[in-house]
C-alpha positions as CSV (number, residue, x, y, z in Angstrom):
1,M,107.0,109.6,90.9
2,L,104.5,108.9,93.6
3,A,103.1,112.3,94.8
4,G,103.8,113.0,98.5
5,S,106.3,110.2,98.9
6,G,109.5,112.3,99.2
7,Q,111.6,111.8,102.3
8,T,114.8,113.2,103.5
9,R,117.3,111.8,106.0
10,P,115.9,112.3,109.5
11,A,117.5,115.0,111.5
12,G,120.4,113.7,113.6
13,A,120.3,110.2,112.0
14,T,123.6,108.6,111.0
15,L,123.8,106.5,107.9
16,L,125.1,103.0,108.7
17,G,125.0,101.6,105.2
18,P,122.8,99.7,102.8
19,E,120.2,97.3,104.1
20,D,120.8,93.6,103.5
21,P,119.5,93.0,99.9
22,Q,118.3,89.5,100.8
23,A,116.4,90.6,104.0
24,N,112.6,90.1,103.7
25,V,110.3,93.1,104.1
26,D,106.5,93.5,104.1
27,V,104.9,96.7,102.8
28,T,101.3,97.8,102.3
29,V,100.2,99.5,99.1
30,V,97.2,101.8,99.7
31,L,94.9,102.3,96.8
32,R,92.4,105.0,95.8
33,A,88.6,104.4,96.1
34,A,87.1,103.4,92.8
35,H,84.8,106.4,92.9
36,A,86.1,109.9,93.8
37,I,84.5,111.1,97.0
38,D,85.2,114.6,98.5
39,D,86.0,114.7,102.2
40,G,83.0,117.0,102.9
41,K,80.6,114.5,101.4
42,L,82.2,111.6,103.4
43,A,81.8,113.5,106.7
44,E,78.3,114.6,105.8
45,N,77.4,111.0,105.0
46,A,78.8,109.7,108.3
47,L,76.7,112.1,110.3
48,A,73.4,111.4,108.3
49,P,70.7,109.0,109.6
50,A,71.2,105.5,108.1
51,A,68.2,105.8,105.8
52,Q,69.7,109.0,104.2
53,R,73.3,107.8,103.7
54,V,74.6,107.9,100.2
55,F,77.2,105.2,100.7
56,S,75.5,102.1,102.0
57,S,78.5,99.8,102.5
58,G,82.2,99.6,102.4
59,N,81.8,98.4,98.8
60,D,80.9,102.0,97.8
61,L,84.4,103.1,98.9
62,A,86.4,100.0,97.8
63,A,89.3,99.9,95.4
64,A,88.4,99.1,91.8
65,P,89.0,95.6,90.5
66,A,91.3,97.1,87.9
67,A,93.4,98.5,90.7
68,M,93.7,95.2,92.5
69,A,94.6,93.5,89.2
70,A,97.3,96.1,88.5
71,V,98.9,95.5,91.9
72,D,98.9,91.8,91.3
73,A,100.6,92.2,88.0
74,F,103.1,94.7,89.5
75,A,103.9,92.3,92.3
76,A,104.5,89.4,90.0
77,S,106.8,91.4,87.7
78,F,109.1,92.3,90.7
79,Q,108.9,88.8,92.4
80,L,106.9,90.2,95.3
81,A,104.4,87.9,97.0
82,V,100.8,89.2,97.7
83,I,100.2,88.3,101.3
84,R,96.8,89.9,101.6
85,A,94.6,91.9,99.2
86,D,91.6,93.7,100.7
87,P,89.6,95.8,98.2
88,I,87.3,97.1,101.0
89,R,90.2,98.5,102.9
90,R,91.9,99.5,99.7
91,T,95.2,97.8,100.8
92,V,97.5,95.1,99.4
93,R,100.2,93.6,101.6
94,L,103.3,92.7,99.7
95,S,106.4,90.8,100.8
96,G,109.7,90.6,99.1
97,T,113.5,91.0,99.4
98,V,115.0,94.5,100.0
99,A,116.6,94.2,96.5
100,N,113.2,93.5,94.8
101,L,111.4,96.2,96.7
102,E,114.1,98.7,95.8
103,R,113.7,97.8,92.1
104,A,109.9,97.9,92.4
105,F,109.7,101.3,94.0
106,G,112.8,103.0,92.6
107,T,114.5,103.6,95.9
108,T,117.4,102.6,98.1
109,L,116.8,101.3,101.6
110,N,119.5,102.0,104.1
111,A,120.2,101.3,107.8
112,Y,120.3,104.4,110.0
113,S,121.0,105.1,113.7
114,S,118.9,107.6,115.5
115,P,120.5,110.1,118.0
116,S,119.3,107.7,120.8
117,G,121.1,104.8,119.2
118,E,118.0,103.1,117.8
119,R,118.6,101.3,114.5
120,F,116.0,101.7,111.7
121,R,115.4,101.3,108.0
122,G,115.0,104.4,106.0
123,R,115.1,105.9,102.5
124,E,115.6,109.3,100.8
125,G,113.9,110.8,97.8
126,M,110.7,110.0,96.0
127,L,109.1,106.6,95.3
128,S,108.2,105.6,91.8
129,V,105.6,103.1,90.4
130,P,104.9,102.1,86.8
131,A,102.5,104.2,84.8
132,S,100.0,101.3,84.8
133,L,99.9,101.5,88.7
134,A,100.3,105.2,89.3
135,P,96.6,106.2,88.9
136,F,95.6,103.8,91.7
137,V,98.3,104.2,94.4
138,T,98.1,106.7,97.2
139,A,100.8,105.4,99.5
140,V,103.4,102.7,100.1
141,L,103.8,102.0,103.9
142,G,106.5,99.9,105.6
143,L,109.6,100.7,103.6
144,T,110.9,102.7,106.6
145,T,110.8,101.6,110.2
146,Q,111.7,104.8,112.0
147,R,109.5,105.7,114.9
148,S,107.2,108.5,114.1
149,A,106.3,109.2,117.8
150,S,107.9,108.5,121.1
151,P,106.2,107.1,124.2
152,R,105.1,109.8,126.5
153,D,106.5,109.9,130.0
154,P,103.7,108.5,132.2
155,T,104.7,110.6,135.1
156,A,104.4,113.9,133.2
157,P,101.3,116.0,133.9
């Protein structure tokens, strides 16, 4: 299981049914930095004068080549296309059918309706990734399309 990936049905949402298994979806897999860095050191480094910085470039915080290779192998095994791989940003954009993404991440994607009538894609439960990929992955983004925020009323104070 992917730690922190648990989701429940959003409050007030109505289940409409399963998503079209042949629909195409893009997701972003977020990877860990190759070298563990605690948040305090990262903030301290950002505030230090350039000559005193411990991390000189984005390469210091990049994903490990092994992580990038593991995602490539994972994508190929589930018939997912690698759209963009960026080790500096530690992200890999994948594209595939709903059916292949469901198999890849051990989930079911459903269509829901929000209380306001907006249709969105969602899931319930935890995501899973193979043991060979688990040490590298911190998040999978894009499986759900529910809004996480609403536009603010521009006339409100």
